[in-house]
C-alpha positions as CSV (number, residue, x, y, z in Angstrom):
1,M,0.0,0.0,0.0
2,H,2.8,2.4,0.8
3,S,4.3,2.0,-2.7
4,I,1.0,2.9,-4.4
5,R,1.1,6.2,-2.5
6,K,4.6,6.9,-3.8
7,I,3.5,6.6,-7.5
8,P,1.9,10.0,-7.8
9,A,4.7,11.7,-6.0
10,G,7.3,9.9,-8.1
11,A,5.4,10.9,-11.3
12,A,5.3,14.5,-10.2
13,L,9.0,14.6,-9.5
14,L,9.8,12.8,-12.8
15,A,7.7,15.4,-14.7
16,A,9.6,18.2,-12.9
17,C,13.0,16.6,-13.7
18,A,12.1,15.9,-17.3
19,S,13.0,19.5,-18.3
20,A,16.6,18.7,-17.5
21,L,16.5,16.0,-20.3
22,A,14.6,18.1,-22.8
23,H,17.5,20.3,-24.2
24,D,18.4,20.4,-27.9
25,A,22.0,19.2,-27.6
26,G,22.7,15.5,-28.0
27,G,24.1,12.9,-25.7
28,W,25.1,13.3,-22.1
29,A,26.0,17.0,-22.7
30,A,22.3,17.7,-23.0
31,I,21.6,16.8,-19.4
32,H,21.9,19.9,-17.3
33,W,19.8,21.9,-14.9
34,H,18.7,25.5,-14.9
35,A,17.5,27.5,-11.9
36,S,13.9,26.9,-13.0
37,D,14.5,23.2,-13.1
38,V,15.8,23.2,-9.5
39,L,12.9,25.5,-8.4
40,G,10.4,23.2,-10.0
41,V,11.8,20.1,-8.2
42,A,11.8,22.0,-4.9
43,V,8.2,23.1,-5.3
44,V,7.0,19.7,-6.3
45,S,8.9,18.1,-3.5
46,S,7.6,20.5,-0.9
47,L,4.0,20.0,-2.1
48,C,4.5,16.2,-1.8
49,V,5.8,16.5,1.7
50,A,3.0,18.8,2.7
51,A,0.4,16.4,1.2
52,V,1.8,13.4,3.1
53,W,2.0,15.4,6.3
54,L,-1.6,16.6,6.0
55,A,-2.9,13.1,5.2
56,R,-1.1,11.6,8.2
57,R,-2.5,14.4,10.4
58,D,-6.0,13.8,9.2
59,K,-5.6,10.0,9.7
60,R,-4.4,10.6,13.3
61,A,-7.3,13.0,14.0
62,A,-9.8,10.4,12.7
63,R,-8.5,7.8,15.1
64,Q,-8.8,9.9,18.2
65,P,-12.3,9.9,20.0
């Protein structure tokens, strides 16, 4: 069950990282990061962490009487 929850987060991070691979140059020289790439990964990562934290908080609140 835990791995199924990681699939959307992994897909979002992969989409954010895909821009590093989408440059015009060929070969390994084409893989590089711009500031916008790093910012995108940071934003997606922080949103994933916030979503997990909120889900766990709601789950804990539902268990308490």
